[in-house]
C-alpha positions as CSV (number, residue, x, y, z in Angstrom):
1,X,-50.6,-65.4,38.9
2,X,-53.3,-67.7,39.4
3,X,-52.6,-71.4,40.5
4,X,-52.6,-73.7,37.8
5,X,-55.2,-76.7,38.0
6,X,-54.4,-79.7,35.8
7,X,-57.7,-81.1,35.5
8,X,-59.2,-84.3,34.4
9,X,-63.0,-84.7,34.1
10,X,-64.5,-88.0,35.2
11,X,-68.1,-88.5,34.0
12,X,-70.7,-90.8,35.2
13,X,-74.3,-91.8,34.4
14,X,-75.6,-93.1,37.6
15,X,-75.4,-91.3,41.2
16,X,-73.9,-94.6,42.6
17,X,-71.2,-94.1,40.0
18,X,-70.6,-90.7,40.9
19,X,-70.4,-91.4,44.7
20,X,-67.9,-94.2,44.0
21,X,-65.6,-91.3,42.4
22,X,-66.4,-88.7,44.7
23,X,-65.1,-90.7,47.8
24,X,-61.6,-90.5,46.7
25,X,-61.6,-86.8,46.1
26,X,-60.5,-84.0,48.8
27,X,-60.7,-80.3,49.1
28,X,-64.0,-80.3,47.0
29,X,-65.6,-77.3,45.6
30,X,-68.8,-76.8,43.7
31,X,-68.9,-75.6,40.1
32,X,-71.9,-74.4,38.1
33,X,-71.9,-73.6,34.4
34,X,-72.8,-69.8,33.9
35,X,-75.1,-70.3,31.1
36,X,-76.7,-73.9,31.2
37,X,-76.4,-74.6,35.0
38,X,-74.6,-78.0,34.6
39,X,-73.0,-78.8,38.0
40,X,-69.6,-80.2,38.6
41,X,-67.5,-80.8,41.9
42,X,-64.0,-80.4,41.6
43,X,-61.6,-81.8,44.2
44,X,-58.0,-82.8,44.6
45,X,-56.7,-86.4,44.3
46,X,-54.4,-86.9,47.0
47,X,-50.8,-87.9,46.0
48,X,-51.2,-86.5,42.4
49,X,-50.9,-83.1,40.9
50,X,-54.6,-83.6,39.6
51,X,-57.7,-81.9,40.2
52,X,-60.9,-83.9,39.4
53,X,-63.9,-82.4,37.7
54,X,-66.6,-84.9,38.4
55,X,-70.1,-84.6,36.6
56,X,-73.2,-86.8,37.0
57,X,-74.3,-86.3,33.3
58,X,-77.1,-88.8,33.3
59,X,-78.1,-91.8,30.9
60,X,-78.2,-92.3,27.3
61,X,-75.8,-91.6,24.3
62,X,-77.3,-88.3,23.5
63,X,-77.0,-87.0,26.8
64,X,-73.5,-88.3,27.1
65,X,-72.4,-86.5,23.9
66,X,-74.1,-83.3,24.9
67,X,-72.7,-82.9,28.3
68,X,-69.2,-84.1,27.3
69,X,-68.8,-81.4,24.7
70,X,-70.1,-78.8,27.2
71,X,-67.4,-80.1,29.9
72,X,-64.6,-79.8,27.5
73,X,-65.7,-76.3,26.4
74,X,-66.4,-75.3,30.1
75,X,-63.6,-76.9,32.0
76,X,-60.9,-77.7,29.2
77,X,-59.7,-81.0,31.0
78,X,-56.5,-82.5,29.7
79,X,-58.4,-86.0,29.8
80,X,-62.0,-87.3,29.9
81,X,-62.6,-90.8,31.9
82,X,-66.1,-92.1,31.8
83,X,-66.6,-94.3,34.8
84,X,-69.2,-96.6,36.0
85,X,-70.9,-100.1,35.3
86,X,-71.8,-102.3,32.4
87,X,-73.1,-105.7,31.6
88,X,-70.7,-108.5,30.7
89,X,-70.7,-110.4,27.4
90,X,-68.6,-113.0,28.0
91,X,-68.3,-115.9,30.4
92,X,-64.8,-115.4,31.4
93,X,-65.8,-111.8,32.4
94,X,-67.0,-112.0,36.2
95,X,-69.3,-109.7,38.1
96,X,-67.1,-107.0,39.6
97,X,-64.3,-107.5,37.1
98,X,-63.1,-104.2,35.5
99,X,-63.0,-103.6,31.6
100,X,-61.1,-100.7,30.0
101,X,-62.4,-100.2,26.7
102,X,-59.5,-100.4,23.8
103,X,-62.3,-99.6,21.5
104,X,-66.1,-98.5,21.7
105,X,-68.5,-99.8,19.3
106,X,-71.8,-97.9,18.3
107,X,-74.1,-101.2,17.9
108,X,-77.6,-99.7,16.6
109,X,-76.5,-98.2,13.3
110,X,-77.1,-100.1,9.8
111,X,-79.7,-100.6,7.1
112,X,-82.8,-102.9,7.2
113,X,-83.2,-104.6,4.0
114,X,-85.5,-107.6,2.6
115,X,-82.4,-109.9,3.4
116,X,-82.1,-108.7,7.0
117,X,-80.2,-105.9,9.0
118,X,-77.0,-104.9,7.6
119,X,-74.9,-103.6,10.3
120,X,-72.8,-100.4,9.6
121,X,-70.2,-100.5,12.4
122,X,-68.8,-97.2,13.9
123,X,-66.1,-97.4,16.5
124,X,-63.5,-95.1,18.5
125,X,-60.3,-96.2,19.8
126,X,-59.1,-95.4,23.4
127,X,-56.5,-92.6,23.7
128,X,-53.1,-94.3,23.4
129,X,-51.7,-92.2,26.0
130,X,-54.5,-93.0,28.5
131,X,-54.6,-96.7,27.6
132,X,-50.8,-96.9,28.1
133,X,-51.2,-95.4,31.7
134,X,-54.0,-97.8,32.4
135,X,-52.1,-100.8,31.3
136,X,-49.1,-99.6,33.5
137,X,-51.6,-98.9,36.5
138,X,-53.9,-102.0,36.2
139,X,-51.5,-104.8,34.8
140,X,-53.2,-108.1,35.7
141,X,-56.3,-106.3,37.5
142,X,-58.3,-105.4,34.4
143,X,-59.5,-106.6,31.0
144,X,-58.2,-104.3,28.1
145,X,-61.1,-105.3,25.5
146,X,-63.7,-103.5,23.3
147,X,-67.2,-102.7,24.7
148,X,-70.6,-102.3,22.8
149,X,-72.8,-99.2,23.3
150,X,-76.5,-98.9,22.7
151,X,-79.5,-97.0,23.9
152,X,-80.9,-99.9,25.4
153,X,-80.7,-102.1,28.6
154,X,-79.8,-105.5,27.4
155,X,-81.2,-108.0,29.7
156,X,-81.9,-111.0,27.3
157,X,-79.1,-113.2,26.1
158,X,-81.2,-114.9,23.6
159,X,-82.4,-111.7,22.0
160,X,-81.9,-110.4,18.2
161,X,-79.6,-107.5,19.6
162,X,-77.6,-110.1,21.5
163,X,-77.1,-112.3,18.6
164,X,-76.3,-109.2,16.5
165,X,-73.5,-108.3,18.8
166,X,-72.2,-111.8,19.0
167,X,-72.0,-111.9,15.2
168,X,-70.8,-108.5,14.3
169,X,-69.0,-107.1,17.3
170,X,-67.8,-110.3,18.4
171,X,-64.8,-109.1,20.3
172,X,-66.9,-106.7,22.5
173,X,-66.8,-108.1,26.3
174,X,-69.3,-105.8,27.8
175,X,-72.4,-103.4,26.7
176,X,-73.6,-100.2,28.4
177,X,-75.5,-96.9,27.0
178,X,-73.3,-93.8,27.1
179,X,-69.6,-94.3,25.9
180,X,-70.2,-93.9,22.0
181,X,-71.5,-90.3,23.0
182,X,-68.5,-89.4,25.2
183,X,-66.1,-90.9,22.7
184,X,-67.5,-89.1,19.7
185,X,-67.7,-85.6,21.6
186,X,-64.0,-86.2,22.5
187,X,-63.1,-87.1,19.1
188,X,-64.8,-84.1,17.4
189,X,-63.3,-81.6,20.1
190,X,-59.9,-82.8,19.5
191,X,-58.5,-81.3,22.8
192,X,-58.3,-84.3,25.1
193,X,-58.2,-88.0,25.0
194,X,-61.0,-90.3,26.3
195,X,-60.8,-93.5,28.3
196,X,-63.7,-95.8,29.2
197,X,-63.6,-97.8,32.6
198,X,-66.6,-99.9,33.5
199,X,-67.1,-102.6,36.3
200,X,-69.2,-105.4,35.5
201,X,-72.5,-105.4,37.4
202,X,-74.6,-107.9,35.5
203,X,-74.5,-110.5,32.7
204,X,-76.7,-108.6,30.3
205,X,-79.2,-111.6,30.5
206,X,-82.3,-112.6,32.3
207,X,-80.4,-112.6,35.8
208,X,-79.9,-108.7,35.6
209,X,-82.4,-107.6,38.0
210,X,-81.2,-110.4,40.6
211,X,-77.7,-109.4,40.3
212,X,-78.8,-105.7,41.0
213,X,-80.8,-106.7,43.9
214,X,-77.6,-108.7,45.5
215,X,-75.6,-105.4,45.4
216,X,-73.5,-106.0,42.1
217,X,-73.8,-102.5,41.1
218,X,-72.4,-100.6,44.0
219,X,-69.5,-103.1,44.0
220,X,-68.8,-102.9,40.3
221,X,-69.0,-98.9,40.3
222,X,-66.4,-99.1,43.5
223,X,-64.1,-101.3,41.5
224,X,-64.3,-99.0,38.2
225,X,-63.7,-95.9,40.4
226,X,-60.7,-97.5,42.1
227,X,-59.2,-98.5,38.8
228,X,-59.8,-94.8,37.4
229,X,-58.0,-93.4,40.4
230,X,-55.3,-95.7,39.8
231,X,-54.7,-94.7,36.2
232,X,-54.3,-91.0,37.4
233,X,-51.8,-91.7,39.8
234,X,-50.0,-93.2,36.8
235,X,-50.8,-90.3,34.4
236,X,-48.7,-87.3,34.4
237,X,-50.2,-83.5,33.5
238,X,-49.0,-82.0,30.3
239,X,-46.1,-79.5,30.8
240,X,-47.6,-75.8,31.4
241,X,-45.6,-73.2,29.2
242,X,-44.0,-70.3,31.5
243,X,-46.7,-67.8,32.3
244,X,-49.5,-69.9,31.2
245,X,-52.3,-70.5,33.9
246,X,-55.3,-72.8,33.9
247,X,-58.6,-71.0,33.1
248,X,-60.9,-70.6,36.4
249,X,-64.3,-71.7,35.1
250,X,-65.9,-69.2,37.5
251,X,-64.2,-66.0,35.4
252,X,-66.6,-63.8,33.7
253,X,-69.2,-61.3,34.5
254,X,-70.5,-61.4,38.1
255,X,-73.6,-63.3,38.6
256,X,-74.0,-63.2,42.5
257,X,-76.8,-62.0,44.5
258,X,-74.8,-58.7,45.4
259,X,-73.5,-56.9,42.6
260,X,-70.1,-55.4,43.4
261,X,-68.8,-54.4,39.8
262,X,-68.0,-56.6,36.8
263,X,-65.0,-59.0,37.1
264,X,-63.4,-59.0,33.7
265,X,-60.4,-61.5,33.1
266,X,-57.6,-59.7,31.1
267,X,-55.0,-62.5,31.7
268,X,-52.8,-62.7,28.7
269,X,-54.4,-59.5,27.0
270,X,-52.1,-56.5,25.5
271,X,-53.1,-52.8,25.4
272,X,-52.1,-50.3,23.1
273,X,-53.4,-47.3,25.1
274,X,-54.5,-46.2,28.4
275,X,-56.8,-48.4,30.4
276,X,-59.1,-47.0,33.2
277,X,-60.6,-49.1,35.9
278,X,-62.1,-49.2,39.4
279,X,-61.0,-51.4,42.3
280,X,-63.8,-52.0,45.0
281,X,-62.6,-53.4,48.4
282,X,-65.2,-55.7,49.1
283,X,-64.0,-56.5,52.7
284,X,-67.1,-56.3,55.4
285,X,-65.2,-53.7,57.3
286,X,-64.2,-51.6,54.2
287,X,-66.8,-50.0,51.9
288,X,-64.1,-47.8,50.2
289,X,-63.4,-47.6,46.4
290,X,-60.2,-46.8,44.4
């Protein structure tokens, strides 16, 4: 019986966010989607039963939604964490602070009318189980508040978009570009919960470039990664039924450089008649077939 691998997917949008999480993992192996070529690294999280599948998915809500759905169907994680940096929208949220999103707003939907732009809010709430684990792990160490998401880098606190967020999404304390795609894909799949964890790297104003140049992004990414790891130390995998095993994403037809017979995964199958197969011993010193 193959070893079970209770897996959480951690998604990032920037390489520095990816590296901040990767530093916490051990026994790392590389995975590649057999059809689309999407890459992941899966490693152990010491002190927990978790395997973490880490994916650098890139920027933007459309990319986030597509890659999240792909990871869900490919690796079948029990939970999805989106971890990285964001811009702060409130004076009491400082650079380096960690925000755990209780709600994710998509802020660009609406209707333009002669009377102005009419917002049509759409939002997704955090998984209750993941939010509870985060509150236990990060009590007094993080802000649990809504965040805003749009396909735009906000670097002007006096802009029309900033004013709309203050008016229509007033409880949002941070803004970034991907979480609505992640949250929507997880919601549609219905097979895992999602939690968004962001470190504040700038104040979404004209000083953003200055803050970035002073090293605020790596510090914010490291703080968000450490918070995500703390949450996983508090989170328990779902019980595995007797005889059930985690599917290995490498299972399926052989696609290596040297063909040695197809590898078909018959775990859990039932046969009503005879079955004939060939076993090939692929050890270097033995070329026999049975």
